[in-house]
C-alpha positions in Angstrom: -55.5 15.2 3.6 -59.1 15.9 3.7 -60.8 16.3 6.2 -57.6 17.6 8.0 -56.2 15.3 10.9 -54.7 17.1 13.7 -53.8 14.3 16.1 -50.4 12.9 15.4 -51.4 9.1 16.4 -54.3 9.2 13.9 -52.4 11.0 11.0 -49.6 8.1 11.7 -52.3 5.4 11.4 -53.4 7.0 7.9 -49.8 6.6 6.7 -49.8 3.2 7.9 -53.1 2.1 6.1 -51.5 4.0 3.0 -48.5 1.4 3.3 -50.8 -1.5 3.6 -53.0 -0.6 0.8 -51.9 1.6 -2.0 -48.3 1.1 -1.3 -48.2 -2.3 -0.2 -45.7 -3.7 -3.0 -43.6 -0.6 -2.5 -43.3 -0.8 1.3 -39.6 -1.5 1.2 -38.8 1.3 -1.2 -40.5 4.2 0.3 -39.9 6.1 3.6 -42.3 8.4 5.4 -42.3 10.6 8.6 -46.0 9.5 9.0 -47.0 13.3 9.2 -46.8 14.8 5.8 -43.6 13.5 3.6 -43.1 10.6 1.6 -39.5 9.9 0.3 -38.8 7.6 -2.7 -35.6 6.6 -4.5 -37.1 7.4 -7.9 -39.9 9.2 -9.4 -43.3 7.5 -8.9 -45.0 6.6 -12.2 -48.2 8.6 -11.5 -50.0 11.0 -13.9 -49.0 14.6 -13.5 -47.0 13.6 -10.5 -50.2 13.6 -8.4 -52.4 10.9 -7.0 -55.6 11.1 -4.8 -56.6 7.8 -2.7 -59.4 7.4 -0.5 -58.7 5.3 2.6 -60.9 4.1 5.3 -59.7 4.7 8.7 -59.6 2.2 11.4 -57.3 1.8 14.6 -55.0 -1.0 15.0 -56.5 -4.3 16.3 -60.0 -3.0 14.9 -61.8 -3.5 11.7 -63.9 -1.5 9.3 -67.3 -0.7 10.0 -70.2 1.2 8.7 -69.2 4.1 11.0 -65.6 4.2 9.9 -64.4 7.5 8.6 -63.1 8.1 5.1 -60.2 10.4 4.2 -58.9 11.8 1.0 -55.1 11.7 0.7 -53.3 13.5 -2.0 -49.8 12.5 -2.9 -48.2 15.0 -5.0 -44.2 15.5 -6.1 -43.0 18.3 -3.9 -39.3 18.3 -4.8 -36.6 16.1 -6.5 -33.5 16.0 -4.2 -30.2 15.7 -6.3 -27.7 14.0 -4.1 -24.7 15.4 -6.2 -25.7 18.8 -5.3 -25.7 17.7 -1.5 -22.2 16.4 -2.1 -20.9 19.6 -3.6 -22.2 21.5 -0.7 -20.2 19.3 1.8 -17.2 19.4 -0.7 -17.2 23.2 -0.1 -18.1 24.0 -3.7 -21.9 25.2 -3.3 -22.3 27.4 -0.6 -25.8 28.7 -1.8 -27.3 25.2 -1.7 -29.7 24.8 0.9 -29.1 21.4 2.7 -32.4 21.3 4.6 -34.5 18.8 2.4 -31.7 16.6 1.8 -31.0 16.4 5.5 -34.8 15.8 6.2 -34.9 13.0 3.5 -32.0 11.2 4.8 -33.2 11.3 8.5 -36.7 10.0 7.3 -34.9 7.0 5.5 -32.7 6.2 8.3 -35.7 6.4 10.7 -37.8 3.9 8.8 -36.2 0.8 10.4 -36.4 1.7 14.1 -39.9 3.1 13.4 -41.3 0.1 12.0 -39.5 -2.4 14.6 -42.0 -3.6 17.2 -39.2 -3.8 19.7 -38.5 -0.2 19.4 -40.4 2.6 20.5 -39.9 5.9 18.4 -40.3 9.2 20.4 -40.2 12.2 18.2 -38.4 12.1 15.0 -35.0 11.3 16.3 -35.2 9.1 19.4 -35.6 5.4 19.6 -36.1 3.5 22.6 -35.4 -0.2 23.9 -38.1 -1.5 25.7 -36.3 -4.6 27.1 -34.7 -3.1 30.3 -37.0 -0.7 32.0 -35.6 1.0 35.0 -38.1 1.9 37.9 -38.2 5.7 38.7 -41.1 5.4 41.1 -44.5 7.1 41.0 -45.6 5.1 38.0 -42.7 5.7 35.7 -40.0 3.8 34.5 -36.8 4.9 32.5 -35.9 3.4 29.1 -32.6 3.7 27.3 -32.7 4.8 23.6 -30.6 6.2 20.8 -30.7 9.4 19.2 -30.0 9.8 15.4 -29.6 12.7 13.1 -27.7 13.5 9.7 -24.9 16.2 10.2 -23.4 17.6 7.3 -19.4 18.4 7.8 -16.4 19.1 5.7 -16.2 16.6 2.9 -18.5 13.9 4.3 -21.9 13.4 5.7 -22.1 12.1 9.3 -24.7 10.1 11.3 -24.6 11.5 14.8 -25.8 8.9 17.2 -25.9 9.1 20.9 -27.4 7.3 23.9 -30.4 8.9 25.6 -32.8 8.0 28.4 -36.4 9.0 28.9 -39.0 8.6 31.3 -42.2 6.4 30.4 -45.6 5.3 32.0 -45.3 2.0 33.3 -47.2 -0.6 31.6 -50.0 -1.8 34.3 -53.5 -1.2 34.8 -54.2 2.5 35.9 -55.5 1.4 39.3 -52.0 0.4 40.1 -50.6 3.3 38.5 -52.7 5.8 40.7 -51.3 3.8 44.0 -47.8 4.0 42.8 -48.1 7.7 42.1 -49.7 8.7 45.1 -47.9 6.4 47.2 -50.9 5.0 48.8 -51.1 1.2 49.8 -53.5 -0.9 47.5 -57.0 -0.5 48.9 -56.4 2.7 50.6 -58.4 6.0 50.0 -57.0 8.6 47.8 -57.2 12.0 49.4 -59.4 14.4 47.3 -56.9 17.3 47.7 -54.4 15.3 45.5 -57.0 14.7 42.7 -55.6 17.8 40.9 -52.2 16.5 40.7 -53.3 12.8 40.0 -55.4 14.4 37.0 -52.3 16.2 35.8 -50.2 12.8 35.7 -52.9 11.0 34.0 -54.1 13.6 31.4 -53.8 12.5 27.7 -52.6 8.8 28.9 -53.9 6.3 26.4 -55.5 3.3 27.9 -57.2 0.0 26.6 -60.2 -1.7 27.8 -61.8 -5.0 27.0 -64.7 -5.3 29.2 -67.1 -4.7 26.3 -67.8 -7.8 24.1 -68.1 -7.6 20.5 -70.8 -9.2 18.2 -68.8 -12.3 18.2 -69.1 -12.5 22.2 -65.3 -12.1 22.6 -63.8 -9.1 24.3 -63.8 -5.9 22.5 -60.4 -3.9 22.9 -60.9 -0.3 22.9 -58.4 2.5 23.0 -59.0 5.5 24.7 -57.4 8.8 26.1 -57.8 9.9 29.9 -58.9 13.6 30.0 -59.1 13.8 33.7 -60.3 12.6 37.1 -64.2 12.1 37.0 -66.2 14.2 39.4 -63.6 14.5 42.2 -65.0 11.5 44.0 -64.5 7.8 44.5 -66.1 5.5 42.2 -68.6 4.2 45.1 -69.5 7.7 45.7 -70.7 8.3 42.2 -74.4 7.7 41.2 -76.2 8.3 38.1 -79.7 7.6 36.5 -79.4 4.4 34.2 -82.2 4.3 31.8 -81.3 0.5 31.1 -82.0 -0.5 34.8 -84.7 2.4 35.2 -83.0 3.7 38.6 -80.1 5.3 40.0 -76.9 3.4 40.3 -73.6 3.7 41.6 -70.5 2.9 39.6 -69.8 -0.4 41.2 -73.4 -1.3 40.9 -73.4 -0.6 37.1 -70.5 -2.6 36.2 -71.5 -5.5 38.3 -74.9 -5.5 36.6 -73.9 -4.8 33.2 -70.6 -6.6 32.9 -70.5 -9.0 36.0 -67.4 -7.2 37.1 -66.9 -6.7 40.9 -64.7 -3.7 41.4 -61.7 -4.2 43.7 -61.0 -0.8 44.3 -64.3 1.1 44.5 -62.5 3.7 46.5 -60.6 4.8 43.7 -61.6 7.9 41.8 -62.7 7.2 38.1 -60.8 8.2 35.0 -62.9 10.3 32.4 -62.1 9.1 28.9 -64.9 11.1 27.3 -65.1 14.8 26.1 -66.0 18.0 28.0 -69.6 17.7 26.9 -70.0 14.1 27.2 -67.8 12.4 30.1 -67.3 8.7 30.1 -66.3 7.4 33.6 -64.1 4.3 33.8 -62.8 2.7 36.9 -59.1 2.7 36.7 -58.9 -1.0 37.3 -60.4 -2.0 34.1 -58.1 0.4 32.2 -54.7 -0.8 31.0 -51.7 1.5 30.1 -50.8 1.4 26.4 -47.2 0.7 26.0 -44.7 3.0 24.8 -46.0 6.3 26.2 -43.3 8.8 27.3 -43.9 11.0 30.4 -43.7 14.7 29.0 -44.0 16.3 32.3 -41.4 17.6 34.8 -39.8 14.7 36.9 -39.9 14.8 40.8 -36.5 15.6 42.4 -36.2 11.8 43.5 -37.1 10.6 39.9 -34.6 13.0 38.5 -31.9 11.5 40.7 -33.0 7.9 39.6 -32.7 9.0 36.0 -29.2 10.6 36.5 -28.1 7.3 38.2 -29.3 5.3 35.2 -27.9 7.6 32.5 -24.5 7.9 34.0 -22.0 5.6 32.2 -18.3 6.0 31.7 -17.2 7.1 28.2 -15.9 3.6 27.3 -19.2 2.1 28.5 -21.3 4.8 26.7 -19.3 4.4 23.2 -19.8 0.5 23.8 -23.6 1.0 23.8 -23.6 3.2 20.8 -21.7 1.1 18.5 -23.3 -2.1 19.8 -27.0 -2.0 20.9 -27.4 1.4 19.4 -26.5 0.7 15.7 -28.4 -2.4 15.9 -31.6 -0.9 17.3 -31.4 1.9 14.4 -31.0 -0.8 11.8 -27.6 0.2 10.9 -25.6 -2.9 11.9 -26.4 -5.1 10.1 -28.0 -2.5 7.5 -31.6 -3.1 7.1 -32.6 -3.9 3.2 -34.6 -0.6 2.6 -31.2 1.4 2.6 -30.3 -0.4 -0.5 -32.8 1.1 -3.1 -31.7 4.6 -1.7 -27.9 3.7 -2.4 -27.3 4.6 1.4 -24.4 3.1 3.5 -23.4 4.0 7.0 -20.0 3.1 8.5 -20.2 1.1 11.8 -17.2 2.9 13.1 -16.8 6.1 14.9 -14.9 8.8 13.1 -11.6 10.2 14.4 -11.1 13.8 14.5 -8.2 16.1 15.5 -8.2 18.2 18.7 -6.3 20.5 20.8 -6.0 21.1 24.5 -5.7 24.6 25.6 -3.7 25.7 28.6 -5.7 26.7 31.7 -5.3 30.2 32.8 -3.8 31.5 36.1 -6.2 32.2 38.9 -5.5 35.2 40.8 -6.7 36.0 44.5 -5.9 39.0 46.7 -2.8 37.3 48.3 -1.8 34.3 45.9 -2.1 32.7 42.5 -3.7 29.2 42.4 -2.4 26.2 40.4 -5.1 24.8 38.4 -5.2 21.0 38.5 -7.9 19.3 36.5 -9.5 22.5 35.9 -10.2 23.1 39.4 -8.6 24.6 42.5 -9.3 25.2 46.2 -9.9 28.3 48.6 -7.7 27.1 51.3 -5.8 29.9 53.0 -6.8 32.3 50.4 -8.5 35.9 50.3 -11.1 37.0 47.9 -9.6 39.3 45.3 -12.0 42.1 46.6 -13.7 41.5 49.7 -17.0 43.3 50.1 -18.1 44.7 53.5 -21.4 44.8 55.4 -21.9 46.0 59.1 -24.9 43.6 59.5 -26.5 40.8 57.8 -29.8 38.9 58.8 -30.5 35.4 59.3 -33.9 33.6 58.8 -34.2 30.1 60.2 -37.1 28.2 58.4 -38.1 25.0 60.4 -40.7 22.4 59.3 -43.7 22.2 61.6 -42.8 19.2 64.0 -39.3 19.3 62.8 -36.2 18.4 64.8 -35.0 20.2 68.0 -33.7 23.7 67.9 -30.1 23.9 67.2 -27.8 26.8 68.2 -28.2 28.9 64.9 -26.6 32.0 66.4 -23.3 30.0 66.7 -23.7 28.7 63.1 -24.3 32.0 62.0 -21.1 33.4 64.0 -19.0 30.9 62.4 -20.1 31.7 58.9 -19.3 35.4 59.7 -16.0 34.3 60.9 -15.5 32.5 57.6 -16.4 35.6 55.6 -13.8 37.8 57.4 -11.1 35.0 57.0 -12.0 35.1 53.4 -11.1 38.7 53.2 -14.7 40.2 53.4 -15.5 42.6 56.2 -18.4 41.8 58.2 -19.3 43.4 61.3 -18.1 41.8 64.7 -21.5 41.9 66.0 -23.2 40.2 63.0 -25.7 38.8 62.6 -27.9 40.9 65.0 -31.0 39.9 63.3 -32.5 36.5 63.7 -35.9 35.1 63.0 -37.1 31.6 63.2 -40.0 30.5 61.1 -42.3 27.6 61.2 -43.4 26.6 57.5 -46.5 24.3 56.8 -46.3 20.4 56.3 -45.5 19.5 52.9 -49.0 18.5 52.1 -50.3 21.9 53.1 -48.0 24.0 51.2 -49.4 26.5 48.8 -48.0 29.7 47.4 -50.4 31.4 49.8 -49.6 29.5 52.8 -45.8 29.8 52.4 -45.9 33.6 51.7 -48.2 33.9 54.9 -45.8 32.0 56.9 -42.6 33.6 55.7 -43.3 37.0 54.8 -43.6 38.5 58.2 -40.0 37.5 58.9 -38.9 39.6 55.9 -41.0 42.4 56.8 -39.1 42.4 60.2 -35.9 42.3 58.5 -36.7 45.2 56.1 -37.2 47.6 59.0 -33.7 46.8 60.1 -32.3 47.3 56.7 -29.6 44.7 56.4 -27.9 44.2 53.0 -28.3 40.6 52.8 -30.1 37.8 54.6 -28.7 34.3 55.1 -31.8 31.8 55.2 -31.6 28.3 56.4 -33.6 25.8 54.6 -35.0 22.7 56.3 -36.0 21.2 53.0 -35.0 21.0 49.2 -38.4 21.6 48.3 -38.2 24.1 45.5 -41.6 25.7 46.7 -40.1 26.9 49.6 -36.8 28.2 47.9 -38.8 29.9 45.4 -41.0 31.8 47.7 -37.9 32.9 49.7 -36.4 34.2 46.4 -39.8 35.8 45.5 -40.1 37.6 48.8 -36.4 38.6 48.8 -36.1 39.9 45.2 -39.4 41.2 44.3 -41.5 42.0 47.5 -38.8 43.4 49.8 -35.8 44.1 47.7 -33.4 42.5 50.1 -30.6 40.0 48.7 -31.0 36.4 50.0 -28.3 33.4 50.0 -29.8 30.2 51.0 -28.1 27.3 52.8 -29.5 23.7 53.7 -29.6 23.5 57.5 -28.6 19.8 57.3 -25.3 21.0 55.6 -24.4 24.4 57.1 -25.2 23.1 60.7 -22.1 20.9 60.3 -20.0 24.1 60.0 -17.7 22.5 57.5 -15.1 25.0 56.5 -15.6 23.9 52.7 -19.3 24.3 52.8 -19.0 27.6 54.6 -16.5 29.0 52.2 -18.7 28.0 49.3 -21.6 29.9 50.8 -19.3 32.9 51.5 -18.4 32.8 47.6 -22.2 33.8 46.9 -22.3 36.3 49.9 -19.2 38.4 48.4 -20.5 38.4 45.0 -23.8 39.5 45.9 -22.5 42.4 48.0 -20.6 43.4 44.7 -17.3 41.9 45.8 -15.0 40.0 43.5 -13.9 36.4 44.3 -11.0 35.6 41.9 -9.6 36.9 38.6 -7.4 36.3 35.8 -4.2 38.2 35.0 -4.0 40.5 31.9 -2.3 38.0 29.8 -4.9 35.5 30.2 -7.8 38.0 29.3 -6.1 39.2 25.9 -8.1 41.9 24.3 -10.6 41.8 27.3 -7.6 43.4 29.3 -8.1 46.7 27.2 -11.2 47.6 29.1 -13.3 48.4 26.2 -15.3 45.2 25.9 -18.8 44.4 27.4 -19.6 40.6 27.3 -23.3 39.9 27.1 -25.3 36.6 27.9 -28.8 36.2 26.6 -31.3 33.2 27.4 -35.0 32.5 27.3 -36.4 30.0 29.3 -40.2 28.4 28.7 -42.9 27.1 30.6 -42.5 23.2 31.3 -44.9 20.6 30.1 -46.8 20.7 33.3 -47.4 24.4 33.4 -50.7 26.2 33.1 -51.7 27.1 29.6 -50.6 30.6 28.8 -47.8 31.0 31.4 -45.4 33.3 30.0 -41.6 32.5 29.0 -38.9 34.5 30.6 -36.1 36.2 28.8 -32.8 37.1 30.8 -29.8 39.4 29.7 -26.5 39.6 31.6 -23.7 41.9 30.8 -20.1 42.4 32.5 -19.6 45.8 34.0 -15.9 45.8 35.1 -12.5 45.2 33.9 -12.3 41.9 35.7 -15.4 40.3 34.6 -16.6 39.7 37.9 -19.9 41.3 38.3 -22.9 40.4 35.9 -25.9 42.5 36.7 -29.1 41.4 34.8 -32.3 42.5 33.0 -35.2 40.2 33.2 -38.5 40.1 31.5 -41.8 38.2 31.0 -42.7 37.8 27.3 -45.2 35.7 25.2 -45.4 32.1 26.1 -43.0 29.9 24.1 -41.5 32.7 22.2 -37.9 32.0 21.3 -36.7 35.6 20.4 -36.4 38.1 23.1 -39.1 40.7 22.5 -37.7 43.2 25.1 -33.9 42.9 24.0 -33.6 46.6 22.9 -34.8 47.9 26.2 -32.9 45.2 28.2 -29.5 46.0 26.2 -30.3 49.9 26.9 -30.2 48.9 30.6 -26.9 47.1 30.3 -25.2 49.7 28.3 -26.1 52.4 30.7 -24.7 50.3 33.6 -21.5 49.8 31.7 -21.3 53.5 31.1 -22.1 54.6 34.9 -19.2 52.2 36.2 -16.8 53.1 33.1 -17.4 56.5 32.1 -18.0 55.6 28.7 -19.7 53.1 26.3 -17.9 49.9 25.2 -16.0 49.7 21.9 -16.7 46.0 21.4 -19.8 43.9 22.5 -19.6 40.1 22.5 -22.8 38.3 23.0 -23.4 34.6 24.0 -26.6 33.7 23.0 -28.2 30.5 24.7 -31.2 28.7 24.2 -31.3 28.8 20.3 -31.8 25.9 17.9 -29.8 25.8 14.6 -33.0 26.5 12.6 -33.1 29.7 14.5 -29.7 31.3 13.6 -30.8 33.4 10.9 -33.7 34.6 13.0 -31.4 35.9 15.6 -29.5 37.9 13.0 -32.9 39.4 11.6 -34.7 40.0 14.6 -32.3 40.4 17.7 -29.1 41.9 16.1 -31.2 45.1 14.9 -32.6 45.4 18.5 -28.8 45.4 19.8 -27.8 48.1 17.4 -30.9 50.2 18.0 -30.2 50.0 21.8 -26.4 51.2 21.0 -28.0 54.2 18.7 -30.0 55.2 21.5 -27.4 55.2 24.0 -24.6 56.7 22.3 -24.2 59.7 19.9 -25.1 59.1 16.1 -21.4 58.0 15.5 -21.7 55.3 18.1 -21.2 51.9 16.4 -19.5 49.3 18.6 -18.1 46.1 16.9 -20.7 43.5 17.7 -20.0 39.6 17.6 -23.0 37.0 18.4 -22.1 33.5 19.5 -24.6 30.7 19.8 -24.0 28.5 22.8 -25.3 25.0 22.4 -25.4 22.6 25.3 -28.3 20.2 24.5 -26.5 18.7 21.6 -25.7 14.9 21.1 -22.0 15.2 20.0 -19.6 13.5 22.4 -15.9 12.8 22.0 -13.9 9.7 23.1 -10.0 10.2 23.5 -8.0 7.7 21.6 -4.8 8.6 23.8 -5.0 7.6 27.4 -2.6 10.4 28.1 -5.2 13.1 26.8 -8.0 11.9 29.0 -9.1 12.7 32.5 -9.6 10.0 35.2 -12.9 9.1 34.0 -11.7 8.7 30.3 -13.3 11.6 29.0 -11.1 14.2 27.1 -8.9 16.5 29.2 -10.4 20.0 30.4 -9.4 22.5 27.7 -10.1 20.1 24.8 -11.4 22.0 21.6 -12.4 20.4 18.4 -13.1 22.8 15.3 -12.3 20.1 12.4 -14.0 17.0 11.3 -17.6 17.5 12.9 -18.1 21.2 12.5 -19.9 23.2 9.8 -18.8 23.3 6.2 -18.6 27.1 5.8 -19.4 28.6 9.2 -17.1 29.2 12.1 -18.0 26.8 15.0 -16.3 24.8 17.5 -16.9 22.4 20.3 -15.0 23.2 23.7 -15.1 21.0 26.9 -13.5 23.5 29.2 -14.5 21.4 32.5 -13.7 18.3 34.1 -16.9 16.1 34.6 -17.8 14.8 37.9 -19.3 11.4 36.7 -20.2 9.9 33.2 -19.5 11.0 29.8 -18.8 14.6 29.5 -20.6 16.8 27.2 -18.9 19.6 25.6 -20.4 23.1 24.6 -20.9 23.9 21.1 -20.1 27.6 19.9 -21.4 28.8 16.7 -20.4 32.3 15.4 -23.3 33.9 13.5 -22.2 37.4 13.4 -18.7 38.7 14.1 -17.5 42.4 13.5 -14.6 41.9 16.0 -12.9 39.8 13.3 -11.7 37.0 15.7 -9.1 34.6 14.7 -10.3 31.0 15.7 -7.6 30.5 18.4 -8.0 33.9 19.9 -12.0 33.4 20.2 -11.5 29.7 21.5 -8.8 30.9 24.1 -10.9 33.6 25.2 -14.2 31.6 25.7 -11.9 28.9 27.5 -10.6 31.3 29.9 -13.8 32.9 30.5 -15.1 29.3 31.8 -12.7 30.0 34.8 -14.3 33.3 35.8 -17.5 31.8 37.0 -17.9 33.5 40.4 -19.4 31.0 42.7 -17.0 28.0 41.8 -13.4 27.1 42.2 -13.5 25.3 38.9 -14.0 25.8 35.1 -17.7 25.4 34.2 -19.1 23.6 31.1 -20.5 26.8 29.5 -18.8 30.2 29.5 -20.1 32.6 32.5 -22.3 35.1 30.3 -24.5 31.9 29.0 -24.4 30.4 32.4 -25.5 33.5 34.4 -28.2 34.3 31.8 -29.6 30.7 32.3 -29.5 31.3 36.1 -31.3 34.6 36.0 -33.9 33.1 33.8 -34.3 30.3 36.5 -34.5 32.8 39.0 -37.4 34.5 37.0 -39.1 31.0 37.2 -39.4 31.4 41.0 -41.5 34.5 41.0 -44.2 32.5 39.1 -43.7 29.1 40.6 -47.0 28.5 41.3 -48.1 28.8 37.6 -45.2 26.9 36.3 -46.0 24.0 38.6 -49.4 23.6 38.5 -51.1 20.7 36.5 -53.0 22.1 33.5 -55.9 19.7 34.2 -58.5 22.5 33.6 -57.4 23.2 30.0 -59.0 20.0 28.6 -62.5 20.9 30.0 -62.3 24.7 29.2 -64.8 26.1 26.8 -62.0 28.5 25.6 -58.5 27.7 26.0 -57.4 31.2 24.6 -59.4 33.0 27.4 -57.9 30.7 30.0 -54.2 31.3 28.6 -55.0 35.1 28.7 -56.1 34.9 32.1 -53.0 32.9 33.1 -50.8 35.1 31.5 -52.3 38.0 33.2 -52.0 36.3 36.6 -48.2 35.8 35.9 -47.9 39.5 35.2 -49.6 40.2 38.6 -47.3 38.3 40.7 -44.2 39.6 38.6 -45.2 43.0 39.2 -42.2 45.1 38.0 -39.8 42.0 38.6 -36.7 42.3 40.7 -36.6 45.3 43.3 -34.7 48.4 42.1 -32.4 47.5 45.2 -31.2 44.7 43.5 -30.9 45.7 39.8 -27.0 46.5 40.0 -26.4 43.3 41.8 -26.0 39.6 41.1 -28.9 38.8 43.2 -29.9 35.8 41.0 -26.6 33.5 42.1 
């Protein structure tokens, strides 16, 4: 396509124009991704399999003018896809065949119907949303229900994976109303300038339409624009400019009154900028209307997330009903749309049935008893930790919001907690806690990284002088900015482990809540909460295996450009698999592979050696955060780094047996039990359900494991995919080992959804996010006005490195400070 188009919306429009012109007679027998690929059921009759077409661009609802831009589109045969070869692949007769193109073609064909249905909103290539039942999320957003669709090859059959999904969208209204909803201000109120930054981040790239300008025929001319920011940081009534047409300086309200006879109803609102960095164009928000079908790409607020979870939570029977009912209809699969016929594609309207097994839960051991597991959980009543930690003293910091509620007897609460620790088998000094510090934190609208550090840091400095092993921090709010500052100060600046508890909960002194907080306390003081007997550990009981968890977390869409990604590696050090110290690094923004893996693995191997007096003979790596398309990259890039770390640690003959298992948790496969006796109370598969046939890979070793019991809704199993295995695991051996590990998550009294090494790696990466919280949660409003975004990205990365320093303090490196 010449000249090249980088904006997706415009590229899609070019393909639409092609469909309406050059391919008008073939619209029903072609499918496209509206980006660069066209699929046809047979070879096009064009000379030399190449065709060039000039198209004139115009937006939907507009007409071609003299200024309309022209594009030269080249259509060329790239590949012939043989369905027979794809069938041989799934039948197990052609392992060398690359199914990628065939899968892509089928996905494009199946997406044609929902993409072209005016009642459906496509979002990406695989998700399609129904616009008939918007649910309010607050702050200018709504939640829409949609359906995910993707082709999955499995043994002897090709499957279409369909699942329900929900996403936040901008509410379709005028932008003035949207601003009031986002800010929480009453209509007519003035918006404080100090929230213009957040408002600009919320509105950035939002597409709007206007109709205040009239065309040559005298009718309103509908124009589509994109918001790039908030104009001039002032209300419309306060903005004046020199108007050549009126030969005088006018305000925005005066201009719109004289020019368009529009009296602004909200002159106290800021204008939105729909121009460019070099030529801004200010529009009063009340004359701009949000175009429909725009997904919100930034991070939701806590309250919005809670609403989203409530809307998305459906029991398995209801979820399955949506899929085979509204889902298949919305996707054009039931009844099948006519365009499937020319491609000879038929999709069954019934869910497939696959075999499954239920693994037996392991025995849970404490110091004085074994626990019966019921529904993948147990309780702490009258038990003592398997190995209680000891401390002569611990500190307490009480954070209070300025103007908050009256002072409680926090010393009594802390003493009650001390007693719970001792009752649970820990040894905490009878006079603890001796150190208490009350701190007032700023009002929510006055909180910044700087103001929070200024308020809280002196308390940590005071504590550090007394050298407590650990500090219990009472939080007055769920504000993540406050939590992140506490963790930054404890983990990075002062090197004191912290355990946070919500003041509203711990003040009730519930034994159950106190016991759950004690779980973290014991682990962070290098104790052991519970364990499994040797029979349930299998080969792990030999004491020669180090289990590793790896993950990478990336900046959220609302982060400043250039904000680094964070890589985390955890590894077991003891024969009970209770303690998992970690290595943590910043790395290049959005890089999927772990750059510093060699150095991080060296740290983990050296720690294992210092505890055990030798290096491990086996290394089992659970790698989280990797998509299917990156499996080979892990083998090519990360496996050599792991081997290099081993060679550097041991002698020249040290060659541990390495296995790498990818952990998938963001997939769309769900299972619905056919036998009520094999289901839990919600109708989900029973804990311990494992599926390794019917929906798994054709040639490789993978399985789905639901080790936990969901609290609500439809449970999602974990997907484990073995990409490298020198330990020669039998399928049942690895499935049982992984399942039993799920019962060893230290801070819970239940089995967890993904095995602890992957879970802990995710947690340590999340902890790293606390250290650069300000960068990860600042709206990137400046980027659109930056003259050099590369310089800006480099500056933000440098700032993150400065905040991070050397990362977690040396005092904490051998502990599970990240829990």
